Backbone as ProteinMPNN parsed JSONL, in Angstrom:
{"seq_chain_A": "MKDRVQKEWDILWTNYPQLADCKEDIRKTFALMSDCCRQGGLIMTCGNGGSASDAEHIVGELMKGFKLKRPATKEQRESLMSAYPDEGAYLADHLQRAIRAVSLVSQTALSSAFANDVAADMVFAQQVFGYGKPGDLLIGISTSGNSRNIVNACKTAKAFGIGTIGITGESGGMLREICDVTIRVPACDTHRVQEYHLPIYHALCAAVEAEMFAE", "coords_chain_A": {"N_chain_A": [[92.009, 97.102, 84.847], [92.763, 99.321, 83.175], [90.771, 98.979, 81.301], [88.5, 99.58, 82.798], [88.908, 102.255, 83.355], [88.869, 103.311, 80.747], [86.241, 102.733, 80.131], [84.853, 104.581, 81.674], [85.51, 106.94, 80.346], [84.333, 106.421, 77.854], [81.62, 106.338, 78.52], [81.239, 108.993, 79.333], [81.886, 110.484, 76.974], [79.95, 109.487, 75.251], [77.491, 110.169, 76.46], [77.731, 112.891, 76.708], [78.418, 114.417, 74.194], [78.991, 117.008, 73.606], [81.195, 117.695, 75.024], [83.456, 117.128, 73.657], [85.616, 118.761, 72.899], [86.88, 119.079, 75.265], [88.244, 116.832, 75.9], [91.094, 116.328, 75.922], [92.033, 117.949, 78.038], [90.581, 116.905, 80.169], [91.646, 114.335, 80.31], [94.291, 115.01, 80.942], [93.869, 116.107, 83.446], [92.994, 113.83, 84.817], [95.416, 112.394, 84.776], [97.04, 114.022, 86.415], [95.626, 113.875, 88.836], [95.8, 111.108, 89.35], [98.589, 110.744, 89.577], [99.096, 112.306, 91.846], [97.647, 110.845, 93.77], [98.984, 108.345, 93.74], [101.405, 109.08, 94.838], [100.737, 109.567, 97.386], [99.709, 112.051, 97.925], [97.713, 115.004, 98.717], [94.492, 115.903, 97.688], [92.975, 118.927, 97.185], [89.996, 120.877, 97.215], [88.012, 123.633, 96.007], [85.468, 126.177, 95.806], [82.747, 128.434, 95.026], [79.392, 129.07, 96.146], [77.214, 127.225, 94.123], [79.381, 125.904, 93.053], [80.867, 125.475, 95.316], [79.381, 123.462, 96.48], [79.905, 121.51, 94.568], [82.637, 121.174, 95.029], [82.577, 119.99, 97.553], [81.181, 117.68, 96.856], [82.951, 116.297, 95.151], [84.963, 115.548, 96.97], [83.48, 113.854, 98.575], [83.111, 111.677, 96.837], [85.7, 110.786, 96.529], [86.739, 110.116, 99.053], [85.55, 107.838, 99.998], [84.152, 104.629, 99.04], [83.076, 104.782, 95.697], [82.162, 103.884, 92.931], [83.249, 101.457, 93.19], [83.975, 98.816, 95.522], [85.963, 99.317, 98.389], [87.562, 97.707, 100.321], [89.285, 97.353, 103.485], [92.769, 96.59, 103.503], [94.458, 93.402, 103.825], [96.565, 93.674, 105.659], [95.824, 96.028, 106.983], [93.455, 95.191, 108.129], [94.397, 93.219, 109.879], [95.87, 94.807, 111.639], [93.83, 96.242, 112.923], [92.417, 94.16, 114.105], [94.351, 93.184, 115.824], [94.732, 95.337, 117.56], [92.192, 95.689, 118.637], [90.693, 93.128, 119.622], [88.018, 92.334, 120.129], [86.421, 94.107, 118.725], [87.628, 94.596, 116.352], [86.972, 93.292, 113.915], [84.497, 94.392, 113.236], [85.214, 97.09, 112.911], [87.033, 96.877, 110.761], [85.36, 95.839, 108.777], [83.754, 97.978, 108.234], [85.203, 100.091, 107.306], [86.593, 101.952, 104.621], [89.013, 102.135, 102.062], [90.585, 105.204, 101.307], [90.87, 107.959, 99.002], [92.973, 110.524, 99.492], [91.593, 113.545, 100.339], [90.351, 116.883, 100.666], [87.844, 119.301, 101.259], [88.066, 122.704, 100.917], [86.085, 124.466, 101.451], [84.752, 123.699, 103.671], [85.669, 124.453, 106.134], [84.429, 126.088, 108.401], [84.72, 127.746, 110.769], [87.409, 128.578, 110.611], [87.386, 129.802, 108.042], [85.478, 131.895, 108.309], [86.625, 133.384, 110.355], [89.083, 134.132, 109.203], [88.236, 135.566, 106.968], [87.004, 137.698, 108.242], [89.033, 138.771, 109.87], [91.336, 139.072, 108.311], [91.434, 138.787, 105.195], [88.849, 138.327, 102.924], [89.139, 137.356, 100.338], [91.292, 135.732, 100.494], [90.837, 133.432, 101.834], [90.749, 130.698, 100.897], [93.307, 130.532, 99.86], [94.878, 130.761, 102.163], [94.38, 128.296, 103.377], [95.427, 126.529, 101.486], [98.078, 127.289, 101.722], [98.514, 126.45, 104.323], [97.792, 123.67, 104.448], [98.881, 122.482, 102.146], [101.52, 120.86, 100.244], [104.461, 120.323, 98.195], [103.646, 118.339, 95.389], [101.061, 117.843, 96.091], [97.613, 118.595, 95.147], [95.46, 121.043, 93.809], [92.102, 121.662, 93.122], [90.327, 124.034, 91.595], [87.185, 125.431, 91.314], [85.264, 127.383, 89.255], [82.759, 129.088, 87.665], [83.088, 131.31, 86.047], [85.805, 131.51, 85.995], [87.131, 133.557, 87.145], [86.84, 134.075, 89.839], [87.916, 135.686, 92.655], [88.873, 134.62, 95.105], [89.356, 131.981, 94.425], [91.217, 132.248, 92.37], [93.37, 133.428, 93.798], [93.974, 131.328, 95.52], [94.895, 129.416, 93.701], [97.121, 130.741, 92.644], [98.734, 130.828, 94.926], [99.117, 128.094, 95.36], [100.581, 127.403, 93.022], [102.955, 128.795, 93.482], [104.156, 127.301, 95.439], [104.717, 124.754, 94.508], [102.516, 123.089, 94.181], [100.175, 121.245, 92.367], [97.786, 122.488, 89.969], [94.404, 122.643, 89.007], [91.9, 123.956, 87.023], [88.4, 124.24, 86.795], [86.046, 125.37, 84.712], [83.912, 127.762, 82.953], [83.339, 128.503, 79.457], [85.213, 130.524, 78.675], [87.325, 130.368, 80.464], [88.569, 132.322, 81.932], [90.676, 134.02, 84.325], [91.804, 131.794, 85.502], [92.534, 130.15, 83.456], [94.989, 131.103, 82.636], [96.587, 130.612, 84.779], [96.439, 127.979, 85.868], [97.704, 124.576, 85.794], [96.233, 122.818, 84.262], [93.21, 123.54, 82.626], [89.879, 122.862, 82.541], [87.546, 123.72, 80.31], [84.292, 124.147, 79.892], [81.727, 123.955, 77.331], [79.932, 126.351, 77.67], [78.378, 129.344, 78.932], [76.468, 130.506, 80.621], [75.81, 130.407, 84.075], [74.317, 128.256, 85.299], [74.251, 126.364, 83.261], [76.943, 125.84, 82.854], [77.572, 124.631, 85.307], [76.007, 122.353, 85.087], [77.428, 120.865, 83.23], [79.785, 120.478, 84.628], [79.324, 118.551, 86.626], [79.033, 115.812, 85.428], [81.627, 115.612, 84.446], [83.369, 115.692, 86.711], [82.377, 113.488, 88.05], [83.093, 111.415, 86.266], [85.877, 111.685, 86.356], [86.426, 111.122, 89.086], [85.512, 108.46, 89.231], [87.231, 107.268, 87.375], [89.776, 107.686, 88.514], [89.419, 106.262, 90.873], [89.142, 103.682, 89.788], [91.69, 103.398, 88.722], [93.211, 103.328, 91.063], [92.112, 101.315, 92.693], [90.892, 99.17, 91.326], [90.966, 95.693, 90.818]], "CA_chain_A": [[92.062, 98.463, 85.361], [92.708, 100.239, 82.037], [89.452, 98.836, 80.686], [87.52, 100.285, 83.625], [89.137, 103.683, 83.139], [88.367, 103.633, 79.411], [84.786, 102.666, 80.181], [84.359, 105.855, 82.192], [85.604, 107.936, 79.263], [83.34, 106.091, 76.832], [80.313, 106.772, 79.021], [81.203, 110.455, 79.323], [81.829, 111.009, 75.601], [78.676, 109.092, 74.645], [76.381, 110.905, 77.061], [77.952, 114.331, 76.586], [79.28, 114.668, 73.024], [79.359, 118.433, 73.587], [82.454, 117.861, 75.739], [84.536, 116.582, 72.828], [86.775, 119.656, 72.906], [87.487, 119.044, 76.604], [88.828, 115.506, 76.137], [92.517, 116.36, 76.261], [92.216, 118.525, 79.367], [90.036, 115.952, 81.14], [92.653, 113.272, 80.458], [95.428, 115.587, 81.668], [93.431, 116.212, 84.835], [93.049, 112.47, 85.345], [96.82, 112.038, 84.998], [97.512, 114.76, 87.586], [94.988, 113.303, 90.023], [96.359, 109.77, 89.573], [99.959, 110.909, 90.069], [98.997, 112.79, 93.219], [97.197, 109.731, 94.615], [100.045, 107.337, 93.838], [102.461, 109.623, 95.678], [100.206, 109.808, 98.727], [99.428, 113.467, 98.08], [96.386, 115.463, 99.134], [93.714, 116.659, 96.717], [92.168, 119.976, 97.81], [88.989, 121.435, 96.307], [87.355, 124.853, 96.484], [84.532, 126.818, 94.903], [81.771, 129.317, 95.676], [77.999, 128.801, 95.797], [77.021, 125.887, 93.57], [80.699, 125.288, 92.884], [81.256, 124.985, 96.645], [78.729, 122.16, 96.603], [80.66, 120.587, 93.725], [83.891, 120.887, 95.727], [82.225, 119.002, 98.586], [80.758, 116.455, 96.18], [84.159, 115.601, 94.696], [85.608, 114.922, 98.128], [82.638, 112.727, 98.981], [83.336, 110.522, 95.957], [87.083, 110.324, 96.652], [87.112, 109.666, 100.389], [84.893, 106.565, 100.284], [83.826, 103.904, 97.83], [82.169, 105.472, 94.775], [81.595, 102.838, 92.082], [83.919, 100.209, 93.559], [84.19, 98.566, 96.934], [87.358, 99.57, 98.757], [87.755, 97.131, 101.663], [90.598, 97.456, 104.115], [93.7, 95.557, 103.071], [94.721, 92.348, 104.805], [97.429, 94.233, 106.703], [95.025, 96.967, 107.768], [92.508, 94.395, 108.921], [95.155, 92.58, 110.95], [96.206, 95.836, 112.624], [92.625, 96.526, 113.689], [92.108, 92.979, 114.921], [95.356, 93.102, 116.877], [94.514, 96.408, 118.525], [90.879, 95.546, 119.272], [90.229, 91.773, 119.281], [86.568, 92.183, 120.187], [85.737, 95.02, 117.816], [88.43, 94.794, 115.148], [86.281, 92.825, 112.716], [83.482, 95.397, 112.898], [85.903, 98.264, 112.394], [87.579, 96.551, 109.44], [84.259, 95.633, 107.834], [83.044, 99.231, 107.976], [86.134, 101.102, 106.84], [86.9, 101.869, 103.197], [90.223, 102.868, 101.699], [90.243, 106.543, 100.823], [91.756, 108.835, 98.255], [93.098, 111.649, 100.414], [91.016, 114.755, 99.76], [89.679, 117.769, 101.624], [87.176, 120.468, 100.692], [88.448, 123.913, 101.638], [84.895, 125.248, 101.78], [84.115, 123.099, 104.846], [86.296, 124.914, 107.377], [83.595, 127.262, 108.672], [85.292, 128.635, 111.781], [88.617, 129.174, 110.044], [87.05, 130.673, 106.912], [84.806, 133.11, 108.771], [87.605, 134.169, 111.115], [90.081, 134.698, 108.298], [87.56, 136.58, 106.169], [86.733, 138.846, 109.098], [90.237, 139.339, 110.48], [92.437, 139.289, 107.372], [90.951, 139.137, 103.857], [87.916, 137.301, 102.447], [89.579, 136.75, 99.084], [92.464, 134.895, 100.764], [90.406, 132.322, 102.696], [91.207, 129.416, 100.343], [94.77, 130.607, 99.737], [95.442, 130.473, 103.48], [94.308, 126.854, 103.626], [96.422, 125.919, 100.608], [99.363, 127.591, 102.349], [98.637, 125.663, 105.549], [97.669, 122.23, 104.222], [99.522, 121.957, 100.94], [102.953, 120.638, 100.103], [104.754, 119.929, 96.816], [103.084, 117.039, 95.017], [99.618, 117.88, 96.309], [96.861, 119.077, 93.995], [94.313, 121.901, 94.093], [91.081, 121.787, 92.09], [89.554, 125.252, 91.801], [85.99, 125.415, 90.469], [84.695, 128.718, 89.095], [82.085, 129.105, 86.371], [83.675, 132.392, 85.259], [87.26, 131.414, 85.995], [87.668, 134.817, 87.661], [86.546, 134.24, 91.267], [89.181, 136.145, 93.217], [89.393, 133.72, 96.139], [89.858, 130.791, 93.737], [92.431, 132.68, 91.669], [94.444, 133.597, 94.774], [94.352, 129.996, 95.994], [95.691, 128.77, 92.652], [98.415, 131.418, 92.604], [99.499, 130.366, 96.087], [99.506, 126.707, 95.087], [101.628, 127.39, 92.007], [104.195, 129.307, 94.063], [104.737, 126.331, 96.365], [104.884, 123.439, 93.904], [101.27, 122.319, 94.263], [99.515, 121.211, 91.073], [96.543, 123.264, 89.917], [93.41, 122.334, 87.986], [90.729, 124.822, 87.005], [87.199, 123.747, 86.115], [85.421, 126.657, 84.461], [83.095, 127.9, 81.762], [83.977, 128.493, 78.148], [86.351, 131.437, 78.521], [88.42, 129.976, 81.351], [88.915, 133.45, 82.79], [92.067, 134.105, 84.801], [92.316, 130.463, 85.833], [93.135, 129.578, 82.24], [96.375, 131.552, 82.549], [97.319, 130.239, 85.991], [96.4, 126.56, 86.225], [98.412, 123.604, 84.966], [95.211, 122.355, 83.322], [91.9, 124.15, 82.83], [88.786, 122.247, 81.791], [86.622, 124.794, 79.953], [83.126, 123.513, 79.286], [81.159, 124.793, 76.266], [78.763, 127.103, 78.121], [78.687, 130.597, 79.617], [75.504, 130.716, 81.699], [76.272, 129.704, 85.278], [73.648, 126.978, 85.539], [74.646, 125.421, 82.215], [78.327, 125.453, 83.16], [77.548, 123.689, 86.427], [75.44, 121.086, 84.62], [78.517, 120.128, 82.585], [80.83, 120.146, 85.595], [79.028, 117.339, 87.396], [79.453, 114.561, 84.776], [83.084, 115.587, 84.294], [84.06, 115.254, 87.928], [81.978, 112.103, 88.322], [83.938, 110.54, 85.451], [87.241, 111.755, 86.889], [86.486, 110.387, 90.361], [85.374, 107.033, 88.938], [88.433, 106.811, 86.683], [90.872, 107.63, 89.49], [89.116, 105.123, 91.744], [89.482, 102.475, 89.054], [93.145, 103.367, 88.631], [93.814, 103.047, 92.361], [91.539, 100.209, 93.466], [90.394, 98.03, 90.551], [91.872, 94.548, 90.913]], "C_chain_A": [[91.94, 99.48, 84.224], [91.351, 100.173, 81.349], [88.397, 99.611, 81.461], [87.672, 101.794, 83.458], [88.569, 104.099, 81.779], [86.85, 103.616, 79.378], [84.196, 103.979, 80.684], [84.423, 106.942, 81.125], [84.536, 107.671, 78.204], [81.943, 106.548, 77.247], [80.189, 108.291, 78.926], [81.064, 110.998, 77.911], [80.493, 110.666, 74.919], [77.525, 109.947, 75.155], [76.503, 112.418, 76.873], [78.891, 114.622, 75.422], [79.716, 116.127, 72.922], [80.715, 118.674, 74.247], [83.655, 117.362, 74.937], [85.786, 117.448, 72.884], [87.493, 119.675, 74.256], [88.278, 117.761, 76.858], [90.269, 115.576, 76.619], [92.737, 116.887, 77.674], [91.649, 117.62, 80.454], [91.04, 114.82, 81.371], [93.883, 113.777, 81.198], [95.102, 115.723, 83.154], [93.468, 114.854, 85.512], [94.487, 112.07, 85.664], [97.369, 112.753, 86.233], [96.914, 114.195, 88.871], [95.578, 111.943, 90.361], [97.77, 109.857, 90.136], [99.959, 111.366, 91.52], [98.623, 111.655, 94.168], [98.295, 108.696, 94.808], [101.172, 107.788, 94.76], [101.989, 109.899, 97.107], [99.89, 111.264, 98.993], [97.988, 113.739, 98.471], [95.738, 116.237, 97.997], [92.819, 117.64, 97.473], [91.191, 120.528, 96.778], [88.418, 122.717, 96.889], [86.471, 125.43, 95.394], [83.579, 127.676, 95.708], [80.358, 128.943, 95.242], [77.795, 127.378, 95.318], [78.345, 125.166, 93.378], [81.276, 124.833, 94.216], [80.634, 123.615, 96.894], [79.449, 121.112, 95.76], [81.991, 120.211, 94.384], [83.67, 119.842, 96.819], [81.918, 117.649, 97.953], [81.972, 115.641, 95.722], [84.821, 114.869, 95.847], [84.8, 113.727, 98.619], [82.855, 111.489, 98.134], [84.736, 109.938, 96.135], [87.369, 109.644, 97.994], [86.437, 108.357, 100.811], [84.64, 105.846, 98.969], [82.807, 104.66, 96.991], [81.475, 104.424, 93.914], [82.215, 101.474, 92.389], [83.918, 100.044, 95.067], [85.673, 98.779, 97.23], [87.638, 99.012, 100.145], [89.163, 97.371, 102.186], [91.485, 96.316, 103.612], [93.858, 94.513, 104.173], [95.539, 92.884, 105.96], [96.665, 95.209, 107.591], [94.049, 96.23, 108.668], [93.21, 93.748, 110.114], [95.531, 93.583, 112.038], [95.007, 96.157, 113.515], [92.275, 95.367, 114.619], [93.083, 92.85, 116.083], [95.109, 94.138, 117.967], [93.219, 96.225, 119.309], [90.288, 94.185, 118.924], [88.712, 91.621, 119.253], [85.837, 93.006, 119.142], [86.45, 95.193, 116.479], [87.721, 94.396, 113.871], [85.228, 93.836, 112.28], [84.135, 96.621, 112.278], [86.402, 98.015, 110.972], [86.478, 96.415, 108.389], [83.583, 96.94, 107.427], [83.987, 100.397, 107.683], [86.425, 100.872, 105.358], [88.169, 102.676, 102.92], [89.843, 104.173, 100.99], [91.304, 107.084, 99.87], [91.8, 110.131, 99.045], [92.631, 112.948, 99.755], [90.339, 115.568, 100.847], [89.063, 118.941, 100.864], [87.514, 121.687, 101.538], [87.251, 124.775, 101.989], [84.269, 124.802, 103.092], [84.596, 123.691, 106.165], [85.625, 126.213, 107.841], [84.224, 128.235, 109.659], [86.532, 129.344, 111.243], [88.266, 130.189, 108.96], [86.422, 131.984, 107.379], [85.763, 133.996, 109.561], [88.596, 134.853, 110.19], [89.471, 135.793, 107.432], [87.336, 137.853, 106.976], [88.007, 139.551, 109.54], [91.313, 139.736, 109.475], [91.905, 139.732, 106.008], [90.076, 138.013, 103.328], [88.422, 136.615, 101.188], [90.823, 135.883, 99.24], [92.126, 133.666, 101.605], [90.92, 130.981, 102.185], [92.729, 129.399, 100.203], [95.441, 130.278, 101.061], [95.449, 128.973, 103.756], [95.28, 126.088, 102.726], [97.811, 126.096, 101.216], [99.588, 126.718, 103.577], [98.649, 124.161, 105.335], [98.639, 121.691, 103.17], [101.02, 121.768, 101.056], [103.213, 120.223, 98.655], [104.267, 118.509, 96.527], [101.603, 116.928, 95.286], [98.942, 118.521, 95.092], [95.676, 119.916, 94.468], [93.387, 121.929, 92.888], [90.231, 123.004, 92.433], [88.399, 125.31, 90.81], [85.388, 126.811, 90.442], [84.047, 128.796, 87.722], [82.65, 130.196, 85.46], [85.176, 132.218, 85.066], [87.926, 132.628, 86.607], [87.405, 135.035, 89.149], [87.849, 134.525, 92.01], [89.74, 135.184, 94.267], [89.917, 132.412, 95.541], [91.175, 131.114, 93.024], [93.596, 132.799, 92.646], [94.909, 132.257, 95.341], [95.239, 129.297, 94.979], [97.055, 129.425, 92.511], [99.309, 130.953, 93.748], [99.993, 128.944, 95.875], [100.68, 126.655, 94.112], [102.977, 127.815, 92.595], [104.904, 128.272, 94.919], [104.731, 124.906, 95.821], [103.687, 122.523, 94.012], [100.585, 122.383, 92.903], [98.183, 121.928, 91.111], [95.686, 122.852, 88.733], [92.277, 123.337, 88.12], [89.596, 124.127, 86.269], [86.279, 124.951, 85.966], [84.388, 126.58, 83.341], [83.956, 128.088, 80.529], [85.224, 129.364, 78.05], [87.568, 130.995, 79.341], [88.865, 131.074, 82.281], [90.384, 133.475, 83.163], [92.651, 132.733, 85.123], [93.0, 129.819, 84.634], [94.614, 129.924, 82.13], [97.226, 131.041, 83.705], [97.491, 128.731, 86.131], [97.224, 125.691, 85.274], [97.489, 123.053, 83.89], [93.912, 123.095, 83.651], [90.886, 123.46, 81.924], [87.734, 123.324, 81.561], [85.419, 124.184, 79.22], [82.458, 124.484, 78.311], [79.859, 125.48, 76.68], [79.242, 128.348, 78.851], [77.735, 130.874, 80.783], [75.861, 129.824, 82.883], [75.636, 128.332, 85.435], [74.029, 125.936, 84.503], [76.077, 124.944, 82.435], [78.34, 124.396, 84.256], [76.961, 122.341, 86.026], [76.478, 120.235, 83.9], [79.587, 119.695, 83.59], [80.58, 118.804, 86.275], [79.439, 116.056, 86.673], [80.965, 114.47, 84.582], [83.738, 115.097, 85.575], [83.586, 113.884, 88.389], [82.869, 111.13, 87.549], [85.373, 110.53, 85.973], [87.376, 110.956, 88.182], [86.404, 108.877, 90.129], [86.626, 106.486, 88.273], [89.616, 106.706, 87.638], [90.65, 106.474, 90.461], [89.476, 103.816, 91.058], [90.986, 102.296, 88.949], [93.784, 102.894, 89.926], [93.356, 101.718, 92.966], [91.017, 99.036, 92.655], [91.422, 96.912, 90.589], [91.928, 93.83, 89.575]], "O_chain_A": [[91.117, 100.394, 84.291], [90.84, 101.186, 80.872], [87.508, 100.225, 80.87], [86.68, 102.524, 83.424], [87.876, 105.111, 81.671], [86.239, 104.41, 78.663], [83.168, 104.437, 80.185], [83.514, 107.762, 81.008], [83.904, 108.607, 77.714], [81.181, 107.074, 76.435], [79.162, 108.811, 78.492], [80.232, 111.87, 77.66], [79.975, 111.445, 74.12], [76.684, 110.396, 74.377], [75.502, 113.135, 76.88], [80.033, 115.029, 75.634], [80.688, 116.446, 72.238], [81.32, 119.729, 74.059], [84.745, 117.195, 75.484], [86.9, 116.924, 72.912], [88.588, 120.225, 74.372], [88.907, 117.614, 77.906], [90.622, 114.948, 77.617], [93.539, 116.332, 78.425], [92.191, 117.576, 81.559], [91.252, 114.4, 82.508], [94.461, 113.045, 82.001], [95.953, 115.485, 84.011], [93.921, 114.736, 86.65], [94.747, 111.472, 86.709], [98.095, 112.145, 87.019], [97.611, 114.052, 89.875], [95.831, 111.651, 91.53], [98.113, 109.129, 91.068], [100.737, 110.865, 92.332], [99.211, 111.517, 95.241], [98.51, 108.22, 95.923], [101.822, 106.958, 95.394], [102.749, 110.403, 97.934], [99.808, 111.682, 100.148], [97.159, 112.831, 98.546], [96.358, 117.123, 97.409], [92.004, 117.234, 98.3], [91.525, 120.633, 95.598], [88.344, 122.877, 98.108], [86.698, 125.2, 94.206], [83.602, 127.649, 96.938], [80.147, 128.543, 94.098], [78.153, 126.427, 96.013], [78.418, 123.946, 93.526], [82.086, 123.908, 94.254], [81.275, 122.721, 97.448], [79.591, 119.964, 96.179], [82.42, 119.06, 94.304], [84.475, 118.927, 96.988], [82.341, 116.607, 98.452], [82.002, 114.423, 95.895], [85.197, 113.704, 95.715], [85.364, 112.712, 99.028], [82.791, 110.37, 98.643], [84.945, 108.744, 95.921], [88.158, 108.701, 98.056], [86.735, 107.83, 101.883], [84.89, 106.401, 97.899], [81.792, 105.125, 97.51], [80.309, 104.11, 94.151], [81.743, 100.451, 91.891], [83.865, 101.028, 95.804], [86.53, 98.454, 96.408], [87.927, 99.78, 101.063], [90.104, 97.566, 101.417], [91.005, 95.217, 103.334], [93.439, 94.726, 105.31], [95.247, 92.587, 107.119], [96.84, 95.215, 108.809], [93.846, 96.602, 109.824], [92.677, 93.733, 111.224], [95.513, 93.25, 113.223], [95.157, 96.323, 114.725], [91.887, 95.571, 115.769], [92.701, 92.459, 117.186], [95.26, 93.849, 119.154], [93.147, 96.559, 120.491], [89.46, 94.093, 118.018], [88.179, 90.864, 118.442], [84.742, 92.635, 118.718], [85.937, 95.858, 115.579], [87.847, 95.075, 112.853], [85.081, 94.107, 111.088], [83.68, 97.13, 111.254], [86.213, 98.849, 110.086], [86.652, 96.831, 107.243], [82.915, 97.001, 106.394], [83.598, 101.559, 107.803], [86.492, 99.731, 104.901], [88.367, 103.757, 103.474], [88.91, 104.223, 100.189], [92.475, 106.71, 99.935], [90.767, 110.77, 99.245], [93.193, 113.392, 98.754], [89.82, 115.022, 101.82], [89.673, 119.498, 99.951], [87.273, 121.695, 102.745], [87.388, 125.728, 102.756], [83.348, 125.453, 103.585], [83.987, 123.45, 107.207], [86.186, 127.299, 107.69], [84.253, 129.438, 109.4], [86.685, 130.555, 111.4], [88.786, 131.305, 108.957], [86.789, 133.057, 106.901], [85.716, 135.221, 109.448], [88.914, 136.028, 110.377], [90.1, 136.822, 107.186], [87.464, 138.958, 106.45], [88.06, 140.781, 109.582], [92.115, 140.631, 109.745], [91.921, 140.923, 105.697], [90.51, 136.862, 103.285], [88.168, 135.428, 100.984], [91.351, 135.361, 98.259], [93.022, 132.942, 102.039], [91.473, 130.201, 102.961], [93.361, 128.363, 100.406], [96.462, 129.591, 101.085], [96.415, 128.444, 104.306], [95.887, 125.109, 103.159], [98.619, 125.167, 101.223], [100.712, 126.295, 103.845], [99.429, 123.45, 105.969], [99.151, 120.578, 103.297], [101.694, 122.423, 101.852], [102.284, 119.815, 97.957], [104.46, 117.598, 97.332], [100.946, 116.023, 94.773], [99.605, 118.933, 94.139], [94.977, 119.544, 95.41], [93.824, 122.186, 91.766], [89.508, 123.009, 93.429], [88.614, 125.245, 89.599], [85.041, 127.361, 91.487], [84.72, 128.589, 86.712], [82.687, 130.029, 84.241], [85.748, 132.715, 84.097], [89.152, 132.732, 86.596], [87.729, 136.103, 89.669], [88.771, 133.71, 91.997], [90.949, 134.957, 94.315], [90.829, 131.801, 96.1], [92.127, 130.334, 93.079], [94.695, 132.324, 92.358], [96.096, 132.07, 95.611], [96.224, 128.657, 95.347], [98.049, 128.735, 92.283], [100.501, 130.713, 93.556], [101.145, 128.627, 96.172], [101.657, 125.946, 94.349], [104.016, 127.257, 92.242], [106.118, 128.349, 95.109], [104.738, 123.95, 96.596], [103.831, 121.302, 93.941], [100.431, 123.469, 92.343], [97.523, 121.978, 92.149], [96.169, 122.728, 87.608], [91.752, 123.542, 89.215], [89.814, 123.497, 85.234], [85.79, 125.494, 86.956], [84.039, 125.505, 82.853], [85.164, 127.856, 80.562], [86.196, 128.973, 77.403], [88.709, 131.231, 78.942], [89.475, 130.801, 83.315], [91.235, 133.007, 82.406], [93.862, 132.535, 85.025], [93.937, 129.035, 84.79], [95.403, 129.143, 81.599], [98.454, 131.037, 83.617], [98.575, 128.26, 86.476], [97.412, 126.03, 84.105], [97.902, 122.845, 82.75], [93.562, 123.254, 84.82], [91.018, 123.472, 80.7], [87.101, 123.789, 82.509], [85.531, 123.761, 78.069], [82.606, 125.699, 78.447], [78.805, 125.217, 76.102], [80.375, 128.401, 79.33], [78.147, 131.411, 81.811], [76.172, 128.644, 82.719], [76.336, 127.349, 85.678], [74.123, 124.75, 84.822], [76.383, 123.77, 82.223], [79.036, 123.386, 84.147], [77.363, 121.304, 86.555], [76.414, 119.007, 83.956], [80.221, 118.655, 83.412], [81.506, 118.018, 86.475], [80.156, 115.254, 87.272], [81.523, 113.373, 84.556], [84.569, 114.189, 85.539], [84.336, 113.179, 89.064], [83.343, 110.14, 88.105], [86.008, 109.477, 86.024], [88.333, 110.2, 88.352], [87.135, 108.108, 90.752], [87.045, 105.367, 88.567], [90.378, 105.741, 87.577], [91.6, 105.783, 90.829], [90.057, 102.93, 91.685], [91.498, 101.183, 89.072], [94.769, 102.156, 89.91], [94.123, 101.064, 93.673], [90.72, 97.99, 93.231], [92.616, 97.156, 90.413], [92.637, 92.833, 89.439]]}, "name": "protein", "num_of_chains": 1, "seq": "MKDRVQKEWDILWTNYPQLADCKEDIRKTFALMSDCCRQGGLIMTCGNGGSASDAEHIVGELMKGFKLKRPATKEQRESLMSAYPDEGAYLADHLQRAIRAVSLVSQTALSSAFANDVAADMVFAQQVFGYGKPGDLLIGISTSGNSRNIVNACKTAKAFGIGTIGITGESGGMLREICDVTIRVPACDTHRVQEYHLPIYHALCAAVEAEMFAE"}
């Protein structure tokens, strides 16, 4: 398990030596994500524009098998077989153990209603307030670190004992002052920042998966 986790770091540092200054914060982020998963917590993600796509992407890697197979456990398989003798095997064969995660950008009806009726910059904060509990984790992605709806979500999380991770550009913006950990990539232009974000969260998702599911 530790070897598989280290392999992910080795790949990241080799392919992206520019991220050397981010190593400590990436490892701290991994520790927060792993702790949340071990405690059965929920990982929430949010972002705007391209970062919204990244928020969705992270959840896609966490909620199903990414680099490892995650078959149902023996006990889970037995429960399915007991409940549905004719179909239990199919269900068990096509289910994968998940790392609990939700993208806050996906709630279209809620987000549009809240933005229209209350405040657009509180859309993600409202979901953190509704979904989150102590021990959960919020990953806020903002290339500037100053996106107001991301900042407000992180402030809300902090107030209620929810861990906070910012993934930003070089300055870190306001998220740098709020979040438990802020990964600040060495770029300022939006497209360059986003190009660095992808390999970081791929490595994090693969490392957490290895931590949770490698045998």
